[in-house]
N, C-alpha and C positions, 0 to 999 in steps of 0.2 A: 983794344983793337976793334974795330968796327966790324960786324958780320957781313959778308957780302950780300949783294943785293939778290942775288939767284944762286940756287943751290940745288943739289939733288937731295930730294926729301922723301924719306920711307913713310909709308902710313902711320908709322908712329909718333905720336904726339910728343915735342919737346918739352923738357922740364923747365919750369919757370927758374929763373935765376934767385939766388939769394936775396932777399929784399922785397920780393913780390912782382918783379918787373921781368917781363918774358925778353927773348933775346931780340936784337934790333934787326929790322930790315930796310931796304932803300927803295922809295918810290921810283919806279923806272920813267915817270912822267917828269917829276920835280927834283929828283936827286936828293931830296929829304929823307933823313933818316927817322923810324919810329919804332915804337914796339911793335913785335911781330903779333901781336894779339890784336892791335888796332887797325893793322894793314888789311887789305884783301888780297888774296893770292889767286893769280891765275894759273891754270895748268893748260898743257896742250896734248892732244890726243897724238896717236902714232901717225894719222892723217894728217896732223898739222892744224887741227881745228883748236881755236883757243876757247876755253871753259873757266866759267868762274869756280873756286874752289873755296868758298867761305869757311868750310871746316879746317881747311890747309892740311888734308889726309890723301889728297891725290899723289900716288907715285911719280917720280922723275922730277925734271927741273921745274921750278917754280918761277913767275915774275910777281912783283907785288905793287899793288896802288895804294896811295894814300891820298887820294883825291876825291872831290864830291861827285855826285853823278852828273851835275851841270858841267863840271870840268873836265870830266871822262868824256861828255858827249861832243863839248868844243874841240878836245884833242882829234876824236875820231873823225869830226868835219874836216881838219886841217890835215889829217893823213899822219899825225905825228905818233898816234898809237901804235900804228902797224911799223913804223921805223923803230920804235922802242921795243916792241916786241920780237922783230927780227934781230937785233942786237943781244936781248936777253936769253932767247931759245936758240941763237946760233942758226937761223934758218929763215928761209924767206921764198915766196911771201906766206906769212902767217895767214890763215883763215879765220877772220873775226867777225861773228855773226853782227848782223845791223842791230839786233836787239841786245846787245851784250849789257848794255845797261840796266835794261829790264830785267835781264837774267840775273844779275849781281843783285838787284833790289830783292828780287824774288827770294835769292838764295840767302839773304841776310835776314829777311823776315821769316823765312822757315827757322833759320838757326834760333832765332830768338822764341819762336812759338815752341821749337823742339826743347829748347832747355827750360822753358815754363813747365812744358809736360813733363821732363825729366825731375824737375824738384816737385812737382805734386806726386809722382810716384815715388820719390823719395820720403813724403812726408814732410815737406819743408814749407810747403804753402799753406798759409792761413787764408781761409775765405769766410765769407758771410760778415756783413757789417757789424751784428753784436760782437761776433768773436775779434774781430780786428781792433774795434774800440775797445774792449777789454784789455787785448794785448798793449795797444798803444798807450793807454792810461797808465798800465804798469811799467812803461819805459822799457820795454823790452823788444821793440821792433827794430831791425837793421834796415828795414826798406817798406815803402807804402807806394802801392799803384793804384791808378784809376783807370778805367777804360776810356777811351778819346770821347764816348757819348754819354759819359757819367753825368749824372746832375751837378750843378754848382753847390746845390744844398746837401745832397748826401755827402759829395767829396769833402766841403768845408766842415761838416761835423767831424768826419774820421781826421781831417788835417789838425783840427782844434784839438782832439783828443790825444793825437801824437806830440803836439806841442807842449800840453800839459804834461804829458809822461816824461818828455825830454827838458823839462824845465826850460822851454824854448816860447813861453808865451809872449805875445807881442812881437815876434820875430817876422811873422808873416810867412815862415817855412811852410811846407807841407808836401804832400806825395808828389809822385811825377805821373802825369798823365801818358798813357802807352800809345804807340800809334797802331792800335787795334780797338775796335770797338767790343761791345760786350757779345755780339754774336762770334767774332772771330775768337776772343778769349774763352766762351764756352766750349767752341769746338776744340780749341787746342789743348783744353783741360778736361774735356769730357763731363762738363757740368751744366747744368741749365742756369742761365742768366748770371754768369760772373760779371760783376761791374767793378768789384775793387778786390784786391788780393794784397798779401802782406808777407813778409819774411823776418822771422826773427833769428836766424842761422846768418852771422856774418858771412861766411864763406858762399854761402847759396846766394845772398844778395851781391856779392861781388861777381859771382857767374851771370846772373841776370843781369848786371848793370853793365857787364863788358861786352854782352851781345846787344843789348839796346843802344849803348852808346856807337858802337861801329855802324850801326844801322842808321841812326840819327846824323852822325858825321857824313856819311855818305850822302844822305837826302840833304842835309843843310850845311855842310862845310863851306866857310867863305874863302879860304885861302886860294889865291890865284895860282894857276900852273903857268909859272915862269917860262917864256920862250926860250931862255938861256941856261936852264937847269936841267935838261935830259941827262938820264944816266947815260953812260957810257960803258 
């Protein structure tokens, strides 16, 4: 049975289902279902103001979005978002801020930087090119990341070390460029000049990747919002 698209949600985080998948939710704009962890939750204040809730922790009824920023902006221009939110929250008219797309982007970005900070404090991040290269050649890296302004040369050397350690030479695979430059990474982690980082713990890598993919999907998703698929 599919989980309803909107529900009363306490601040308690739901447990992941057996098999590693989170419960499903339904996008109020497309009607498509997706994993709760991959969608973006919107909450509403007692005064009727719609607010992004990227960590899905705000109490009360929620509404879920599985579209990109461009698709959301299009839905707002056509007035479709207000109608979908009115049905989701059982109230009219919801107070939707004009800068909601920007608020969501900022919230998702903070979720990513906060997650990196948590992994740093938990001792899960590997910093420094020499340490990362050593772990990479040993084949123990679960994830490798580069700042958006990292040099091609420095990134390429670590990517090659990772391929050697994983026995994937010639594959062209490598680390992921983050939507954060070295200045932003340094602030998030409280260290100077953070250009590359890695994780050897697979659970930590999954947590970071989840936050990263939600942000990238919101910024770059290509699925169109179908005019005939609004949630009811």
